[in-house]
Steps between C-alpha positions, in 0.01 A plus 500: 500500500639676193521875489372665189751745359355836416629724229472879499201444272313340793566788738242777542595844374582756766423872487831585328436233236151636437632858484744403225235311303254788537764748379543293183124483448458875558780590257382271222137601535597868511725471198234333289182660635374173647239552769587340835240235581441421133537149362825601327641644824404179681693297240803724536482467879477120480800481265698734725431295813575174322837632381579644842429167666727332245788721614489816290534763775636815335224742393662599168559139407143410595367777275699378201399137545134596545545711186613192309230279649219744416638620167525860621784731393644662813803618304281786379553667843128551544444694178206404284569403140 
């Protein structure tokens, strides 16, 4: 019988993983006035989890890649233009 090899992508997220992803979501939504639970926040959460499962683990790096994926400008340090 062959054993299927699992990647990190196949593993469930633990509480520390979810804490990191939630921190990214909270910061981005706070910086841009996006209401948690909104469709936009759900998209940001999905992108964050997808990237995390692909191996992006550092919160700052996650924020910048989500920034690029969503077209947001996190380099503004939370200030509104």
